[in-house]
N, CA, C and O of each residue as an XYZ file, in Angstrom:
300
protein
N     -21.319     33.252     -0.798
C     -20.072     32.658     -1.256
C     -20.138     31.131     -1.217
O     -19.615     30.462     -2.108
N     -20.777     30.585     -0.189
C     -20.839     29.129     -0.083
C     -21.725     28.538     -1.168
O     -21.466     27.433     -1.644
N     -22.782     29.270     -1.570
C     -23.650     28.771     -2.636
C     -22.872     28.696     -3.953
O     -23.024     27.745     -4.720
N     -22.049     29.697     -4.201
C     -21.221     29.715     -5.401
C     -20.195     28.584     -5.356
O     -19.933     27.928     -6.364
N     -19.624     28.368     -4.186
C     -18.635     27.302     -4.032
C     -19.274     25.936     -4.260
O     -18.664     25.059     -4.872
N     -20.497     25.753     -3.772
C     -21.214     24.491     -3.968
C     -21.490     24.255     -5.445
O     -21.321     23.143     -5.945
N     -21.916     25.307     -6.143
C     -22.174     25.170     -7.579
C     -20.889     24.864     -8.349
O     -20.892     24.068     -9.287
N     -19.805     25.498     -7.948
C     -18.529     25.261     -8.611
C     -18.059     23.826     -8.401
O     -17.595     23.178     -9.339
N     -18.176     23.343     -7.202
C     -17.783     21.966     -6.911
C     -18.656     20.995     -7.687
O     -18.148     20.015     -8.231
N     -19.957     21.244     -7.749
C     -20.870     20.381     -8.501
C     -20.519     20.398     -9.983
O     -20.570     19.359    -10.640
N     -20.162     21.567    -10.518
C     -19.797     21.667    -11.933
C     -18.503     20.908    -12.217
O     -18.388     20.236    -13.241
N     -17.542     21.014    -11.320
C     -16.282     20.302    -11.517
C     -16.500     18.794    -11.465
O     -15.939     18.059    -12.277
N     -17.307     18.332    -10.520
C     -17.596     16.900    -10.431
C     -18.341     16.424    -11.674
O     -18.028     15.360    -12.209
N     -19.316     17.193    -12.137
C     -20.053     16.814    -13.342
C     -19.130     16.765    -14.558
O     -19.254     15.881    -15.406
N     -18.208     17.716    -14.637
C     -17.266     17.727    -15.746
C     -16.347     16.506    -15.690
O     -16.064     15.888    -16.716
N     -15.891     16.170    -14.502
C     -14.992     15.022    -14.367
C     -15.699     13.715    -14.720
O     -15.094     12.810    -15.295
N     -16.977     13.624    -14.375
C     -17.722     12.407    -14.687
C     -18.024     12.319    -16.175
O     -17.986     11.230    -16.750
N     -18.322     13.448    -16.806
C     -18.738     13.427    -18.205
C     -17.579     13.311    -19.189
O     -17.785     12.904    -20.332
N     -16.369     13.661    -18.770
C     -15.225     13.576    -19.672
C     -14.812     12.112    -19.801
O     -14.513     11.460    -18.800
N     -14.793     11.602    -21.011
C     -14.405     10.201    -21.176
C     -12.914     10.015    -20.890
O     -12.069     10.804    -21.314
N     -12.639      8.984    -20.184
C     -11.242      8.675    -19.899
C     -10.845      7.510    -20.786
O     -11.564      6.517    -20.891
N      -9.711      7.643    -21.411
C      -9.246      6.595    -22.301
C      -8.538      5.495    -21.518
O      -7.481      5.719    -20.929
N      -9.118      4.336    -21.520
C      -8.515      3.190    -20.849
C      -8.162      2.192    -21.944
O      -9.033      1.665    -22.636
N      -6.885      1.952    -22.081
C      -6.436      1.035    -23.111
C      -5.781     -0.170    -22.457
O      -4.913     -0.038    -21.594
N      -6.212     -1.334    -22.880
C      -5.631     -2.559    -22.343
C      -4.266     -2.780    -22.954
O      -4.029     -2.449    -24.116
N      -3.378     -3.336    -22.169
C      -2.051     -3.654    -22.669
C      -2.087     -5.001    -23.371
O      -2.959     -5.836    -23.130
N      -1.127     -5.176    -24.231
C      -1.035     -6.430    -24.968
C      -0.538     -7.566    -24.101
O      -0.313     -7.401    -22.902
N      -0.372     -8.706    -24.715
C       0.103     -9.897    -24.027
C       1.526     -9.654    -23.517
O       2.390     -9.246    -24.294
N       1.784     -9.894    -22.236
C       3.119     -9.629    -21.707
C       4.175    -10.596    -22.231
O       5.373    -10.356    -22.088
N       3.728    -11.673    -22.827
C       4.687    -12.633    -23.360
C       5.318    -13.458    -22.248
O       4.723    -13.651    -21.188
N       6.503    -13.931    -22.496
C       7.202    -14.748    -21.511
C       7.717    -13.843    -20.394
O       8.384    -12.843    -20.659
N       7.413    -14.190    -19.171
C       7.860    -13.422    -18.026
C       9.352    -13.552    -17.777
O       9.899    -12.849    -16.927
N      10.008    -14.424    -18.491
C      11.450    -14.572    -18.355
C      11.856    -15.620    -17.344
O      13.046    -15.879    -17.166
N      10.887    -16.230    -16.676
C      11.250    -17.197    -15.657
C      10.127    -18.212    -15.502
O       8.965    -17.848    -15.323
N      10.481    -19.472    -15.572
C       9.530    -20.552    -15.364
C       9.370    -20.771    -13.861
O      10.367    -21.007    -13.178
N       8.154    -20.702    -13.323
C       7.984    -20.854    -11.881
C       8.447    -22.208    -11.348
O       8.780    -22.340    -10.171
N       8.466    -23.210    -12.224
C       8.905    -24.536    -11.777
C      10.419    -24.697    -11.838
O      10.954    -25.692    -11.348
N      11.110    -23.740    -12.427
C      12.573    -23.774    -12.512
C      13.161    -23.427    -11.148
O      12.813    -22.391    -10.580
N      14.051    -24.273    -10.605
C      14.612    -23.983     -9.289
C      15.492    -22.728     -9.271
O      15.731    -22.164     -8.203
N      15.971    -22.288    -10.426
C      16.806    -21.102    -10.482
C      15.974    -19.825    -10.517
O      16.523    -18.723    -10.508
N      14.657    -19.971    -10.556
C      13.768    -18.808    -10.628
C      13.620    -18.200     -9.233
O      13.134    -18.869     -8.320
N      14.029    -16.944     -9.055
C      13.908    -16.335     -7.727
C      12.455    -15.982     -7.411
O      11.829    -15.200     -8.127
N      11.932    -16.556     -6.346
C      10.556    -16.247     -5.958
C      10.523    -15.403     -4.692
O       9.447    -15.122     -4.165
N      11.699    -14.992     -4.194
C      11.766    -14.257     -2.944
C      11.083    -12.904     -3.092
O      10.121    -12.619     -2.379
N      11.556    -12.084     -3.988
C      10.928    -10.803     -4.275
C      10.813     -9.879     -3.075
O       9.845     -9.124     -2.977
N      11.750     -9.915     -2.181
C      11.727     -9.018     -1.038
C      10.921     -9.544      0.132
O      10.722     -8.837      1.120
N      10.457    -10.781      0.030
C       9.671    -11.357      1.108
C      10.475    -11.438      2.399
O       9.938    -11.230      3.487
N      11.746    -11.737      2.275
C      12.582    -11.824      3.474
C      12.725    -10.450      4.132
O      12.771    -10.359      5.359
N      12.796     -9.384      3.336
C      12.877     -8.037      3.909
C      11.587     -7.661      4.625
O      11.624     -7.050      5.693
N      10.448     -8.022      4.047
C       9.178     -7.746      4.700
C       9.038     -8.535      5.993
O       8.516     -8.022      6.983
N       9.501     -9.778      5.987
C       9.459    -10.602      7.188
C      10.340    -10.006      8.280
O       9.927     -9.933      9.437
N      11.548     -9.579      7.924
C      12.453     -8.963      8.902
C      11.867     -7.669      9.447
O      11.990     -7.391     10.640
N      11.237     -6.879      8.598
C      10.618     -5.636      9.056
C       9.460     -5.921     10.007
O       9.280     -5.210     10.995
N       8.688     -6.936      9.721
C       7.582     -7.323     10.600
C       8.063     -7.794     11.958
O       7.477     -7.458     12.987
N       9.137     -8.578     11.955
C       9.706     -9.044     13.219
C      10.245     -7.862     14.018
O      10.046     -7.782     15.230
N      10.926     -6.947     13.336
C      11.453     -5.770     14.015
C      10.353     -4.904     14.599
O      10.473     -4.423     15.726
N       9.282     -4.700     13.845
C       8.166     -3.896     14.327
C       7.497     -4.563     15.523
O       7.151     -3.896     16.498
N       7.317     -5.873     15.448
C       6.718     -6.595     16.567
C       7.586     -6.527     17.811
O       7.068     -6.372     18.917
N       8.901     -6.641     17.647
C       9.814     -6.555     18.786
C       9.778     -5.158     19.393
O       9.807     -5.012     20.615
N       9.716     -4.153     18.566
C       9.669     -2.773     19.074
C       8.386     -2.526     19.856
O       8.414     -1.915     20.924
N       7.252     -3.005     19.322
C       5.987     -2.827     20.026
C       5.980     -3.595     21.337
O       5.466     -3.101     22.341
N       6.541     -4.791     21.342
C       6.602     -5.570     22.575
C       7.497     -4.883     23.600
O       7.175     -4.870     24.788
N       8.607     -4.317     23.161
C       9.510     -3.611     24.065
C       8.830     -2.390     24.667
O       8.935     -2.144     25.869
N       8.129     -1.621     23.825
C       7.441     -0.431     24.326
C       6.340     -0.806     25.314
O       6.169     -0.141     26.336
N       5.592     -1.873     25.012
C       4.530     -2.304     25.920
C       5.122     -2.754     27.251
O       4.574     -2.444     28.309
N       6.236     -3.482     27.205
C       6.897     -3.935     28.422
C       7.420     -2.745     29.218
O       7.315     -2.719     30.444
N       7.981     -1.767     28.523
C       8.527     -0.584     29.186
C       7.414      0.233     29.847
O       7.572      0.696     30.977
N       6.285      0.412     29.143
C       5.158      1.145     29.718
C       4.602      0.421     30.937
O       4.262      1.051     31.939
N       4.510     -0.897     30.850
C       3.992     -1.681     31.975
C       4.932     -1.548     33.169
O       4.481     -1.395     34.304
N       6.230     -1.607     32.916
C       7.227     -1.496     33.988
C       7.185     -0.098     34.615
O       7.306      0.040     35.833
N       7.016      0.935     33.785
C       6.986      2.304     34.300
C       5.734      2.558     35.145
O       5.808      3.275     36.143
N       4.600      1.991     34.769
C       3.371      2.191     35.538
C       3.412      1.424     36.849
O       2.832      1.873     37.837
N       4.087      0.270     36.882
C       4.191     -0.514     38.115
C       5.117      0.194     39.093
O       4.853      0.165     40.295
N       6.179      0.822     38.636
C       7.134      1.481     39.511
C       6.541      2.712     40.161
O       6.977      3.088     41.249
N       5.564      3.359     39.539
C       4.990      4.585     40.120
C       4.072      4.226     41.196
O       3.479      5.106     41.820
């Protein structure tokens, strides 16, 4: 059974490699709708949310490390 399974897997891989995949490039995106030098152009893009999440994760890890250290000292 394993020999048959090996042959089947090899055949599937060979088929996947030999089948041409159509890769088509997209056209010119044109104007992005916002000039990067324009002060009204929002460049935040969720960066503040990622920063807040990072701070929260770091605080949680620091709290857990402090709690584990405190629990091991008390025992």
